[in-house]
Legacy VTK file of the C-alpha trace (Angstrom):
# vtk DataFile Version 3.0
C-alpha trace
ASCII
DATASET POLYDATA
POINTS 504 float
-33.222 40.555 -14.792
-32.286 39.066 -11.278
-34.914 38.233 -8.654
-34.944 40.742 -6.093
-34.051 40.165 -2.592
-36.536 39.181 -0.185
-37.515 37.221 2.854
-38.321 33.791 2.588
-42.125 33.998 2.830
-42.473 36.868 0.179
-41.019 34.940 -2.423
-43.439 33.190 -5.043
-43.461 29.475 -5.366
-42.271 30.118 -9.280
-39.546 32.193 -7.748
-38.498 29.746 -5.493
-38.608 27.006 -7.891
-36.244 28.882 -10.379
-33.929 29.701 -7.497
-33.924 26.071 -6.476
-33.414 24.791 -10.139
-30.292 27.262 -10.875
-28.748 26.616 -7.541
-28.911 22.945 -8.219
-27.664 22.896 -11.512
-24.617 25.009 -10.499
-23.926 22.354 -7.690
-24.453 19.490 -9.874
-22.039 20.843 -12.625
-19.193 21.010 -9.914
-20.015 18.157 -8.128
-19.718 16.281 -11.577
-15.995 17.218 -11.768
-15.046 15.664 -8.424
-14.782 11.977 -9.268
-14.859 12.247 -13.194
-10.678 12.357 -13.574
-10.623 9.087 -11.390
-12.080 7.020 -14.367
-9.801 8.971 -17.435
-6.830 9.034 -15.448
-4.932 5.899 -17.382
-5.925 7.517 -20.728
-4.881 11.023 -19.704
-1.576 9.675 -18.194
-0.921 7.927 -21.612
-1.414 10.779 -23.847
0.484 12.981 -21.787
3.266 10.752 -21.390
3.175 11.011 -17.623
4.312 8.710 -14.843
1.650 7.320 -12.317
3.123 10.025 -9.588
3.021 12.893 -12.171
-0.246 12.339 -13.095
-1.947 12.115 -9.573
-1.092 15.754 -9.290
-4.137 16.142 -11.443
-6.063 15.109 -8.807
-4.283 16.303 -5.782
-3.947 20.036 -6.781
-7.355 20.161 -7.520
-8.202 18.854 -3.835
-5.825 21.434 -2.721
-7.437 24.334 -4.438
-10.953 23.289 -3.212
-9.589 23.022 0.218
-8.095 26.659 0.095
-10.750 28.267 -1.744
-13.656 27.088 0.393
-12.976 28.887 3.788
-12.833 32.102 1.900
-16.320 31.564 0.754
-18.222 33.346 3.449
-15.694 36.712 3.386
-16.618 36.687 -0.555
-20.285 36.529 -0.133
-20.296 39.025 2.549
-18.049 41.519 0.372
-19.525 41.020 -2.858
-22.820 39.213 -2.362
-23.741 35.853 -2.999
-24.984 36.670 -6.587
-21.843 38.197 -7.760
-19.910 35.684 -5.989
-21.910 32.704 -7.560
-21.849 34.266 -11.015
-18.165 34.933 -10.854
-17.368 31.297 -9.637
-19.416 29.712 -12.139
-17.959 31.662 -15.208
-14.455 30.780 -14.009
-15.307 27.221 -13.436
-16.775 26.927 -16.780
-13.382 28.616 -18.387
-11.259 26.609 -16.343
-13.201 23.135 -17.259
-12.575 24.342 -21.165
-8.856 24.870 -20.471
-8.789 21.247 -19.044
-10.137 19.799 -22.016
-7.879 22.096 -24.478
-4.528 21.423 -22.322
-1.815 20.461 -24.356
0.444 19.189 -21.492
0.376 18.012 -18.195
1.718 21.233 -16.566
-1.099 23.330 -18.362
-3.689 20.696 -17.481
-2.573 20.776 -13.446
-2.762 24.680 -13.525
-6.542 24.547 -15.145
-7.528 21.944 -12.374
-6.270 24.299 -9.585
-8.396 27.204 -11.088
-11.382 24.624 -11.602
-11.274 23.680 -7.871
-10.713 27.303 -6.968
-13.746 28.599 -8.858
-15.899 25.712 -8.246
-15.551 25.632 -4.327
-17.802 28.324 -3.354
-20.651 27.154 -5.420
-21.878 24.634 -3.243
-21.970 26.267 0.222
-23.326 29.641 -1.536
-25.923 27.625 -3.375
-27.119 25.905 0.130
-26.904 29.406 1.782
-29.176 30.608 -1.015
-31.738 27.931 -0.914
-32.224 28.073 2.846
-32.477 31.816 2.945
-35.088 31.437 0.070
-37.349 28.714 1.474
-39.227 29.090 4.845
-38.149 26.538 7.376
-41.560 24.216 6.491
-40.453 23.773 3.181
-36.375 23.590 3.582
-36.377 19.708 3.964
-38.091 19.682 0.436
-35.584 22.146 -1.052
-32.608 20.596 0.560
-33.872 17.019 -1.084
-33.481 18.631 -4.642
-30.337 20.550 -4.084
-28.836 17.348 -2.138
-29.371 15.491 -5.637
-26.991 17.734 -7.120
-24.299 17.249 -4.373
-24.621 13.448 -4.377
-25.870 12.351 -7.919
-23.086 14.702 -9.725
-20.143 12.373 -8.498
-21.947 9.524 -9.954
-23.098 11.305 -13.288
-19.461 12.116 -13.685
-17.360 8.984 -13.844
-20.306 7.238 -15.962
-20.810 9.953 -18.773
-17.126 11.126 -18.505
-16.079 7.485 -19.141
-18.316 6.776 -21.850
-17.470 9.822 -23.772
-13.646 8.937 -23.262
-14.060 5.740 -24.447
-15.875 6.988 -27.759
-13.803 9.844 -28.219
-10.760 10.787 -25.788
-10.319 11.998 -21.949
-10.926 15.632 -23.393
-14.606 15.224 -23.724
-15.188 14.244 -20.101
-14.391 17.862 -19.658
-15.932 19.407 -22.942
-19.485 17.718 -21.644
-19.813 20.188 -18.665
-18.787 23.372 -20.524
-22.220 23.966 -22.324
-24.494 23.002 -19.291
-21.919 25.408 -17.341
-22.792 28.452 -19.706
-26.543 27.497 -19.061
-25.864 27.758 -15.726
-24.009 31.121 -15.749
-27.090 32.653 -17.639
-29.466 30.991 -15.131
-27.619 32.525 -12.204
-27.790 35.985 -13.873
-31.455 35.676 -14.548
-33.018 33.952 -11.447
-30.340 34.531 -8.464
-31.405 36.725 -5.982
-28.637 38.667 -4.160
-28.233 38.377 -0.337
-30.164 40.772 1.730
-27.057 41.821 3.972
-23.559 42.709 3.324
-20.454 42.924 5.448
-17.835 45.306 5.096
-15.199 43.937 7.269
-11.688 43.781 6.245
-10.331 39.951 5.519
-8.356 38.817 8.372
-5.296 37.855 6.315
-3.478 36.211 9.376
-6.429 34.072 10.107
-7.025 33.335 6.405
-3.485 32.309 5.499
-2.847 30.344 8.521
-6.201 28.140 7.820
-5.407 27.859 4.152
-1.769 26.561 5.264
-3.041 24.186 7.707
-6.096 22.925 5.475
-3.534 22.614 2.337
-0.819 20.869 4.356
-3.481 18.386 5.690
-4.874 17.638 2.318
-1.362 17.189 0.716
-0.290 14.732 3.367
-3.727 12.866 3.137
-3.517 12.649 -0.598
0.115 11.539 -0.811
0.594 9.722 2.473
-0.204 6.077 1.177
2.005 6.592 -1.739
4.832 7.935 0.318
4.606 5.110 3.362
3.154 7.880 5.993
5.367 8.694 8.401
8.154 6.818 7.315
8.671 9.699 4.266
10.293 12.938 5.369
7.782 14.729 3.221
4.784 13.704 5.300
6.373 14.551 8.496
6.851 17.925 7.099
3.415 18.331 5.939
1.987 16.957 9.233
4.282 19.531 11.290
3.242 22.498 9.039
-0.675 21.407 9.426
-0.292 21.296 13.070
1.500 24.424 13.668
-0.553 26.455 11.297
-4.027 25.100 13.048
-2.393 26.065 16.280
-1.427 29.570 14.836
-5.177 29.934 13.695
-6.757 28.913 16.520
-4.631 31.273 18.950
-5.125 34.431 16.514
-8.808 33.763 16.265
-9.246 33.748 19.751
-7.239 36.868 20.598
-8.539 39.161 17.848
-11.584 41.220 17.745
-12.509 40.673 14.193
-11.277 36.892 13.302
-11.524 35.373 9.833
-14.234 32.634 11.040
-16.468 33.635 14.035
-15.906 31.081 16.683
-19.180 32.067 18.381
-21.145 29.928 15.885
-19.533 26.965 17.853
-21.830 27.799 21.013
-24.946 26.653 18.683
-25.226 22.986 19.885
-26.878 21.794 16.869
-24.356 23.888 14.382
-21.593 21.861 16.154
-23.101 18.405 15.957
-24.058 19.219 12.608
-20.442 19.645 11.939
-19.172 16.705 13.248
-22.036 14.820 11.792
-21.112 15.883 8.329
-17.458 15.030 8.569
-18.367 11.287 9.499
-20.994 11.751 6.557
-18.254 12.929 4.259
-15.913 10.014 5.304
-18.597 7.566 4.251
-19.973 9.306 0.943
-17.244 8.749 -1.586
-15.311 5.941 0.188
-17.202 2.985 -1.449
-17.064 4.779 -4.778
-13.220 4.575 -4.464
-12.997 1.191 -3.119
-15.529 -0.379 -5.632
-13.814 0.041 -8.994
-10.526 -1.781 -7.794
-12.043 -4.592 -6.222
-14.512 -5.095 -9.320
-11.938 -4.517 -12.055
-8.723 -5.656 -10.536
-9.885 -8.359 -8.310
-13.304 -9.588 -9.558
-12.670 -9.021 -13.370
-15.764 -6.893 -13.777
-15.566 -4.790 -17.355
-15.792 -0.968 -17.055
-19.348 -0.911 -18.533
-20.714 -3.131 -15.608
-18.677 -1.312 -12.992
-20.514 2.059 -14.624
-23.892 0.160 -13.867
-23.120 -0.464 -10.585
-22.109 3.214 -9.866
-25.642 3.966 -11.551
-27.190 1.841 -8.996
-25.766 3.912 -6.351
-27.095 7.113 -8.203
-30.751 5.679 -8.374
-30.586 4.697 -4.851
-29.770 8.242 -4.251
-32.697 9.721 -6.235
-35.066 7.307 -4.345
-33.587 8.469 -1.009
-33.881 12.099 -1.780
-37.467 11.629 -2.756
-38.455 9.431 0.286
-36.437 12.646 2.320
-39.216 14.867 1.099
-41.931 12.613 3.091
-39.834 12.031 5.955
-38.892 15.411 6.347
-42.353 15.977 7.499
-41.519 14.123 10.657
-38.789 14.749 13.205
-35.508 15.249 11.516
-34.165 12.850 13.857
-36.203 10.152 12.583
-34.746 10.774 9.082
-31.360 10.592 10.436
-31.927 7.512 12.478
-33.432 5.761 9.633
-30.781 6.655 6.807
-27.733 5.833 9.485
-29.762 2.049 9.915
-29.368 1.850 6.014
-25.929 2.960 5.800
-24.823 0.569 8.656
-27.196 -2.406 6.751
-25.161 -1.474 3.664
-21.700 -1.970 5.161
-22.807 -5.026 6.902
-23.904 -6.433 3.312
-20.320 -5.388 1.929
-18.938 -7.222 4.598
-20.246 -10.455 3.472
-18.753 -10.145 0.100
-16.640 -13.014 -1.357
-14.751 -13.657 -4.721
-17.689 -15.233 -5.642
-19.855 -12.257 -5.374
-22.616 -11.469 -7.739
-23.404 -8.542 -9.791
-26.552 -8.462 -7.634
-24.955 -8.506 -4.592
-22.671 -5.517 -5.583
-25.970 -3.531 -6.843
-27.878 -3.680 -3.720
-24.986 -2.698 -1.593
-24.389 0.522 -3.943
-28.106 1.137 -4.257
-28.393 1.139 -0.295
-25.437 3.494 -0.164
-26.866 5.708 -2.316
-30.414 5.733 -0.651
-28.809 6.273 2.743
-27.033 9.071 1.492
-30.233 10.719 -0.019
-32.168 10.031 3.201
-29.476 11.426 5.474
-28.626 14.844 3.870
-32.058 16.962 3.831
-32.478 16.484 7.906
-28.563 16.796 8.289
-28.909 20.198 6.623
-32.110 21.168 8.285
-31.011 20.403 11.809
-27.595 21.828 11.439
-28.729 25.520 10.128
-32.162 25.913 11.735
-30.979 28.008 14.522
-28.267 29.946 12.386
-28.853 33.573 11.708
-29.509 33.965 7.740
-26.732 36.737 7.752
-24.082 33.896 8.672
-25.320 31.236 6.174
-22.636 31.576 3.528
-19.903 31.364 6.302
-21.420 28.722 8.225
-22.098 26.660 5.257
-18.599 26.853 3.608
-17.288 25.406 7.101
-19.825 22.767 6.782
-19.062 21.832 3.241
-15.280 22.185 3.982
-15.623 19.582 6.803
-17.440 17.388 4.432
-14.620 17.409 1.935
-11.935 16.742 4.601
-13.868 13.868 5.904
-14.163 12.177 2.605
-10.141 12.867 2.355
-9.390 11.618 5.698
-11.607 8.295 5.269
-10.405 7.684 1.932
-6.690 7.695 3.092
-7.421 5.508 5.874
-9.621 3.038 4.272
-6.959 2.754 1.368
-4.036 2.341 3.800
-5.924 -0.449 5.806
-6.541 -2.036 2.332
-3.003 -2.052 1.381
-1.671 -3.079 4.742
-4.258 -5.544 5.589
-3.822 -7.346 2.225
0.011 -7.766 2.744
-0.708 -9.142 6.354
-3.449 -11.453 5.426
-1.312 -12.750 2.476
1.478 -13.427 5.068
-0.864 -15.562 7.088
-2.451 -17.233 4.401
0.739 -18.382 3.148
1.579 -19.849 6.472
-1.165 -22.512 5.405
0.326 -23.507 2.310
2.364 -26.433 3.693
2.626 -30.191 3.175
0.280 -30.521 6.180
-2.683 -28.807 5.041
-5.238 -31.329 4.534
-6.924 -29.239 2.237
-4.302 -28.396 0.190
-3.448 -32.069 -0.075
-7.049 -32.975 -1.224
-6.612 -30.523 -3.948
-3.238 -31.615 -5.152
-4.720 -35.070 -5.251
-7.945 -34.146 -7.217
-5.670 -32.161 -9.708
-6.959 -28.798 -8.893
-3.241 -27.888 -7.581
0.211 -28.616 -8.930
2.658 -27.478 -6.245
5.336 -29.768 -8.144
6.117 -27.229 -11.142
6.790 -23.483 -11.009
3.783 -22.584 -12.701
1.620 -24.395 -10.378
3.341 -22.746 -7.472
2.327 -19.373 -9.072
-1.158 -20.196 -9.414
-1.335 -21.261 -5.703
0.389 -17.763 -5.023
-2.183 -15.978 -6.932
-4.887 -17.547 -5.502
-3.828 -16.697 -2.159
-3.071 -13.088 -2.960
-6.706 -12.912 -4.391
-7.913 -14.227 -1.105
-5.711 -11.596 0.801
-6.855 -8.811 -1.177
-10.368 -9.613 -0.738
-9.975 -9.731 3.208
-8.392 -6.201 2.899
-11.465 -5.072 1.290
-13.694 -6.425 3.888
-11.609 -5.012 6.685
-12.149 -1.395 5.058
-15.651 -2.358 4.528
-15.790 -2.993 8.447
-14.088 0.391 9.161
-17.142 1.888 7.180
-19.765 -0.068 8.998
-18.070 0.811 12.409
-18.389 4.672 11.305
-21.824 4.175 10.281
-22.814 2.971 13.704
-20.926 5.822 15.477
-23.088 8.302 13.775
-25.948 7.115 15.932
-24.815 8.348 19.068
-25.147 12.108 18.013
-28.629 11.963 16.787
-30.477 12.236 20.029
-28.405 15.252 20.854
-29.784 17.578 18.452
-32.255 19.956 19.598
-35.320 20.601 17.477
-37.754 23.228 17.961
-41.239 22.112 17.109
-42.474 25.735 16.311
-39.726 26.230 14.167
LINES 1 505
504 0 1 2 3 4 5 6 7 8 9 10 11 12 13 14 15 16 17 18 19 20 21 22 23 24 25 26 27 28 29 30 31 32 33 34 35 36 37 38 39 40 41 42 43 44 45 46 47 48 49 50 51 52 53 54 55 56 57 58 59 60 61 62 63 64 65 66 67 68 69 70 71 72 73 74 75 76 77 78 79 80 81 82 83 84 85 86 87 88 89 90 91 92 93 94 95 96 97 98 99 100 101 102 103 104 105 106 107 108 109 110 111 112 113 114 115 116 117 118 119 120 121 122 123 124 125 126 127 128 129 130 131 132 133 134 135 136 137 138 139 140 141 142 143 144 145 146 147 148 149 150 151 152 153 154 155 156 157 158 159 160 161 162 163 164 165 166 167 168 169 170 171 172 173 174 175 176 177 178 179 180 181 182 183 184 185 186 187 188 189 190 191 192 193 194 195 196 197 198 199 200 201 202 203 204 205 206 207 208 209 210 211 212 213 214 215 216 217 218 219 220 221 222 223 224 225 226 227 228 229 230 231 232 233 234 235 236 237 238 239 240 241 242 243 244 245 246 247 248 249 250 251 252 253 254 255 256 257 258 259 260 261 262 263 264 265 266 267 268 269 270 271 272 273 274 275 276 277 278 279 280 281 282 283 284 285 286 287 288 289 290 291 292 293 294 295 296 297 298 299 300 301 302 303 304 305 306 307 308 309 310 311 312 313 314 315 316 317 318 319 320 321 322 323 324 325 326 327 328 329 330 331 332 333 334 335 336 337 338 339 340 341 342 343 344 345 346 347 348 349 350 351 352 353 354 355 356 357 358 359 360 361 362 363 364 365 366 367 368 369 370 371 372 373 374 375 376 377 378 379 380 381 382 383 384 385 386 387 388 389 390 391 392 393 394 395 396 397 398 399 400 401 402 403 404 405 406 407 408 409 410 411 412 413 414 415 416 417 418 419 420 421 422 423 424 425 426 427 428 429 430 431 432 433 434 435 436 437 438 439 440 441 442 443 444 445 446 447 448 449 450 451 452 453 454 455 456 457 458 459 460 461 462 463 464 465 466 467 468 469 470 471 472 473 474 475 476 477 478 479 480 481 482 483 484 485 486 487 488 489 490 491 492 493 494 495 496 497 498 499 500 501 502 503
């Protein structure tokens, strides 16, 4: 039997614990599937006889479905209630994940991934809204610390465990491993999750919803395919960008002129909420980017085996756990102190990565990965508390959906920027470094005389070219890490602007 809806102060400690555990489990399972495909993509490509561009749709359509479904979360919760929406979403997510593992061909897998993203999208914002609504403000820092572990650690668990099972059995087990836990999640939601205390009976603003969906979908598609299509040199990217801009203009114009818009712009009069949206966008930019850049650097450039890469991702997870536990204590202080400390650690990790070279050791990468995880764990709880402290509980589902939508968009934007910078910087650095491969280069002369380099034969020139290419690629990664560091420092500028009520 479900826990009855009540005020935050009326729940017992046991009830709050059950609500927190159930919501965190649902969130962790969905977060686990976000990056698990990145590890098994080569194996899936071979098993399904797909080209690299075709197999990429498995990721692209999942991202699109998540982006489209997330803005609908607030209306669904208002119309059907948080509990019913979460149970339905978790059940659909479980069945879609099972379908991914059973997929007989690429087309079926892409469709299953669409449903997996669409059903899973409401889980994170609704779980966060439920937790904030179930805990008094004095205990929200602790609750969001525990909940945040699911949001952040899930993407670490997925690639590590999924890759391990895929190596032992096959890629399908990366999906099968989630199904039993998802079934337990459905049972937990049915037993322990309370319903929201308020319901909205307003009709869905279809014009606002469809224009926002088209704008977000076109933007996500542009970001995902931009680098492969050479960005605005491609007619496809120009069309997608044009559709995104036009649809967003129509959405804003419609929302400002209708009496009952799909998203209530009045929330943007809340200073903390607006700052939180900007902050979480940058937070999202920095959250997954190192996890996307590290594997190609470690494996393709430095020759680290898959097992070692998994251990380095595990170091990030360990750092995140430590960060969330630290946030429980830091949460007793002014939330701005926690934000500043977390941003400082994040910037330090960026500076550490900027010192990498082709001789970087396992220890150095592990420290950078752990620092990133620690900063993510420290930042998330005070950010959540500061953003939603002044939001009416009636609007938590809607405002949480936009909060997480911007977090996901931030990740997509910055990953695309970082990969583009990596590719183009590598090409530019290669051209610049090749200018030094001349008979007048004293260092090259010394290498030739010592026998370390032989440019008199074709294979010797090839080895020199490979060495230059590796250095150019490493410089490309360092440029991407510099962009990460600059964004980390930019977050400092907003922290003093948060307004914190001492009696809240």
